[in-house]
N, C-alpha and C positions, 0 to 999 in steps of 0.2 A: 512556594512556586506560584507564579502569577496565573490567575484563572484565564484560560483561553476560551474564546467565543465558541459556541456550538457550531458556528458556520465554518470553523476550521476543519470540521469533520466532513469529508467528501460525501459520505452517504447521506448526511442530513441536508447538505446543499441540494442534492437531487430530490430528496423527499420534499423539501420546501418548494423547490421549483415546480414539482408535480402538483403540490397542493395549491400553489398560487394560481396556476392556469386553470386547474380544475375548479377552484372556487369561483372564478369568473364565470365559467361555463354553468356551474350549478345555479348561480344567481340569475343567469340568463333564462334558464329553463324554469326557475321559480316563477318568473313572470310569463314566459312564453307558452308553457304547456297549457295553463288555464285559458290563455287567449286562443290557442289552437281550438280548444273545445268550444269556446264562446263565439269566436269570429269565423273560423274556417269551417266548423262543423255545426254551428248554430245550436249548441247544446243547451239544455234546460238547466235551471239552477240545481235541480236534483242530480242531473248527470255530472255537473261540475263538482257537487259534493261527493259523489261516489269516487270521482277521480282523485280528489284530495285524500279520501280515506284509503284508497288503494296504495297511495304513495308510502304509507307507514305500516300497513297491515303485515308486511313481511317480517318486521321486527318481532311481532307477536306470534307469528306462525312458525318461523324457523329460527328465531333468535337464539334460543338455548342450544339446539343441536348444532348450529353453526359454530358455537364456541368449542364444542368437543371435536368437531371436524377440523377446525383450524389448528387445534393443539396437536393434531396428527400430521400436519403438513408444514412445509416451509412457507413462511408467511409472505415473503416477497413474491413468490409464484402466484399466491392467491390474489395479491394486490393487482398484479399485471393482468391476470385472467379476468378479474372483476372489471377493470378499466376497459379491456377489449370488449367484454360483453355489453357494457353500457354504451360504448361507442357504436356498436352494431345495432343495438336496439333503438337508440335515439336517432341514428342515421336513417333508419327505415321510415321515420315520420315524413321528412321532406321528400324522400323518394316516392312514397305512396301518394303524397299530396300532388306532386308534379304529374303523376300518372292518373290522377283523378280517382284513386281507389281508397283514399284514406277514410276510415270510419271511426265512430266512437269506440267500437269493440276493439279495433286495432290500437287506439290510444290507451284504452284500459289495459290491454295486454302488455304494451310497452312499459307503462308506469308500474304495473305489478311486477314484471320481470326485472326491470331496472332497480326496483326497490329491493328485490332479493339479492341482486349483485351488490347493492350498497351495504346490505347487512354483512356479507362476506368481507367487503372492503373495510368497513369501519372496525370490525372486530380484529381483522388481521393487522390493520394499521396501528391500532393501539397496542397490540401485542408485539409488533415488529420494532417499534420505536426504541424500547430499552436496549435491544441488540444494536440498532443503528448508531446510537449516540453514547451508550453507556449509562448506567443508572445514576451516576453522579452528575450527569448533565441533563437529566429529564426536566428539571424545573425550567432551565433556560430554553430547552427545545419546545416545551409545551407553551411557554409564554409567547414565543415567536409565532407559533401556530395559532394561538388564540388571537393575537394581534392581527394576523392575516384574516381570520374569520370576521373580526370586527370591521376591518377595512372593506371586506366584501359586503357586509351588511349595510355599510354607509353608502358605498358607491355602486356596487355591482348590480343592484336591482334597477337603478336608473339606466345603466347601460343596457340591461335586458329590455326595458321598456322602449328605449330608443331603437334598438335593433329590430324589435318586433314591429315597430311602426315603420321603419325605413325599409326593411327587407321582407317583411311578413313574418308572422309567428312561426310557421313551420320551418322557414329558413333559419330563424334564430335558434330553433332546437337543433338544427343541423350543425350550427356553430358550436353548440355545447358538445356534440358528438366528437368534433375535432379536438376539443380540449381534453377529452378522455384519451384520445390517441397520443397527445402530447404527454400526458401524465404517464401512460404506459411506457413510452419511450424513455422518459426520465428514470423511471424505476428499473427498466431493463439495463440502464447504463451503470447501475451500482455494481462496483467490482468486489466489494468486501464479501467474503464467503459467509453464508449464513449457516449456523449449525443446524443439523437435522433435528427432528422431533426427539424428545427425551426417550431413551431406550426403556424397555420394560413391557410387560404383557399389557395388551389392550383389553379393557373391560367392555362390557356391553354399553351401547350408546346411552341408554336410560340411566345406567349407573354412573357414567361419567358426567352427565348433566346434573345428576343428583349431587355428585361430589362438588361441582362448581357452586351450586346453590347453597350447600351446607357450609362451604368455605366462607362465602360472602356473608350469609346470614348468621353464621356462628362467630364471626370475627368481631371483637369488641369495638373496633373503630370503623371498619368497613360498613358494618350494619347501620350505625347512625348516619354515616355519610350518605349511604344509599337512600335511607328514609327521608332525610332532609332534602336531598336532591329531587326525589320524587315529589315532595311537597312543593318545591320551587317550580318544577315543570307543570304541575297541576295548576298552580296559581297563574303562571304565565299564560297557559292555554285558555283558562277561564277568561283572562283579561283580553287577550288579542282576538278571541272569538266574538266578544261582545262590543269591542271598541268600534268596529265599523258601523254597527247598528246605532250606537250612541252618537258618533261623529256625524254620520250622514243623515240618518233618519230623524234623530231627536234634535240635534243642534244645527243641522243644515250646512255643515262644513263640506268642502269639496273632497274628492278622493285624493287630490294632491296634498291637502292639509293632513289627512290621515296618514299618507305615506311619509310626510315629513315628521310627524309625531313618532311613528314607529321607527324611522331611520335614526332618530335621536338616541334610541336604545343602543345603536351601534357605537355612538360616541362614548356612552357610558361603559359599554363592554370593552372598548379599546382602552379607556383610561384605567379601568379596573385590572385588565390583564397586564398593562405596562407597570402598574404599581404593585402587583401581587408579590413579587420577590422582595421589594423594599418593605412592604407591610409585614410579610412573613418574618423577615429578619428583625424588625422592630418589636413586634408583638410576640414573636414565636409562632411557628407555622400552625400548630394545633389551636392555640388561642386565637390566632387571626381569623380562623374560620367562624367561630361562634361570635367573636366580638364585632367583626364587620357585619355579620347578620344582625346582631343586636342593635347596632347604631345606624345601619343604612336601610335595612328592610322596612322599618316603620314609615319611612318616607313614602312608600307606596300607598299609604292610606290617603294621600292627596289625589291619587289618580281617579278614584270614583267621583271626585268633586269637579272633574273637568267640565268646563262651560265656556261661556263667552267672556271676552275681555281678559283680565289678568288670570282668571282661573285656568285657561288653557295653557298658559305659560307655566304656572305653578305645577300643573299636572305633568307637563313635558319635563320639567326639571326633576320631578319625582321619578319619572320613568327612566331618566338618565341615571339617577342615583341607584335605582333598583338594578339596572343593567350593570353598573359598576360593581355591585356586590357579586353578581354572577360572574363577572370577569375575574375577580379575585378567586372565587370558588373554583372555576374551571382550570386555573393554572395549578393551584395547590392540591386540590382533591385528586385530579387525574394523575398528576405526578406521583402522589403518594400511593395510589392504587397500583401503579406500574412498579414502584420500588418494592413494596412490601409483599407482592404476590410471587410465588415461585414460578420459574419459567414454564414448567409443565402445566400450570394452571392459568396462565395469562389469558388464553383464549376463552376459557370457560368463565373466568372472573369478568372479563370485559363483556361477554355475551349476557351474563346475568344482569349486569348494570344496564346494558342497552335495552334488554327485554323489559325490565321493570320501569326504567325511566321513560321509554317510549310508550309503555302501557299507561303511565300517568298522563301523557299527552292525549292519548286516545280517550281515556276516561274524562279528561277535562273538556274535550270537545263535546261529547255527548251530554255531560253534566251541565255545561253552559247553555245548551239548547233547552234542556229540561227545565232548569231554574228560570231561564229567561222567559220561557213561554208562560210560566205560572206566576213568577214574582217580578218580572221585568228585568231589563238589561242592567240597570244600576245595581240591583241586588247581586248579580253575578260579579260585577266589578268590586263590590264591597267584600264578597267572599274571596275573590282573587287577591285582594290587598291584605286581608286578615290572616291568611294562611302563612306567608313568610314572616309576618310580624310576630308570629308565635312559634314557628317551626325551629327557630334557633335553639329552643330548649332541648331538642333532640341531640344537638351537639354538646350543649352545656352539661347535660346529665350523663355524658359519656366520659371516657378517659381523656378526651380532648380538652376538658375544662382546665386542667393544669399542665397540659403538655406544651412544651416550648418547641421541641424538635420532633418531627414525625418519624416513625420507625423506618428503618432501612434494612430489612432482613429478608433473606431468601432461604426460608426454612425448607427442610426436605419436603418434597411433594409426596402425595399419597402414592404408594406403590400399587399399581394395578387397580386403582380406584378404591383404595382402602378408606373406609369411612373413618376408622380410628385415626388415620393420618390427618384427615380433614378436621376432625374435632380438635386434635392437638394444635393445628395451625390456628384455629379459631380462638383457642384459649390463650395461646402464647405466641403473639406475633413478634416478640422482641427477643427471642432466643433465650428465654429463661426468666425474664422479668415478669413478675406477677401483675397482671392487668385486671383490675376489678372494676365493677361498675362505679365510675366516678373517682376511682383511686388515682393517685399521682403516678406518673410515669417519668422516670428520671433518665435523661440523656438517651432519648429513644432514636435518633437518626436524622435524616434530611427529607427532602421532597422528591388529552390531552386531550366528540363529538360533536359536536353539533347534533341537534335532534334529528331533523329530517335530512340535513345535507350530508353528502358522502365524504367530505374531506375536512373534518374539523377536529380540534383537539379536545373539546369539552363536551359535556352531555347536557348541560343546562343552556337554554337559549332564550332569546328575546324576540 
């Protein structure tokens, strides 16, 4: 039977339409919200830094319990509620500005609360997608969503800067609020019925969170994927935190040059996500993860050499290659996570990943400042480049070393939060195949975040 495009699925068409418009809005606010603080409210650098921290702190504070809560609810309702909440919160910014009552405290509250809504949205979206498209089409669906993210990285921030300049930053934030209303309308239009939460007794919240952690950390393939992804996020955050210092202060480049350098990562992300399925078929999906890391990640060692003349172009090319590796990862890794995890654990699995991957971003920001202050910004860039050049070993030393096809198993979920059930899932993700540390897995099966953004397929970002 000929393979039909995932766009023949009505539910995915609406999910994609919602994500497309929401991505534009997210990129607008990525530029506009800091400009509201700096231009409209005359915020200090410290206040702008607090604003940036508040945008991700919700993942660390409520990330794990949200996974357990989402597993108790219908995911589409959570998505719609999160979109409506973000529309109301962001819409309050231009209204308060027009009335002359906008304050930094107001902006802090909006960013913090919107971040909480984004946690619910991200976890629910990753858990809803397998139902919307079917597990056999997850690779196709995630590839299209990652391509969408990459396109937003390339062009969306330029649109945000233009709107902030032409309409004012608070009005640009209001445009983002309208995109969330559009997203909610698209999701409300999905007619396919969603099954209710898995029946069975509900455990205590702490126990359910513990089950999700034990499932992920006890799984022989999910664990190395999580650890390698956290290393990638740590390295990216180290690099992007110090690049502005090197570009502007040390080399005397303009902000536009910095923006062009960072936007080139979107080109790499786009290329990697579009090639992911082909690379997975050619190398085998498991092998593709560690082999692309082995061959592509060391190119990042050129980024710390950024300088005048040809060196800036070599560093930009290295940044493109690094992002291409992340594009491949985000398609294959996220699809695998969604396929191998039982329905009843999807929310907790995704929340565990988001919690730890976002935690790596937070640590990376603080670590970059600490090392930069004592050893200089170039030392931070070298650390950021060295981590992914070595972290592929986490994948190589796992069962992925010889795996050609990733598992596609929906093993029985823990009943009532049974720890024994979680342990069994961690030991045997392929329905009886023995999976040992580094052992070969035969015929194991087949194959969505963004870090801070609310509508992306992958967890690693540039």
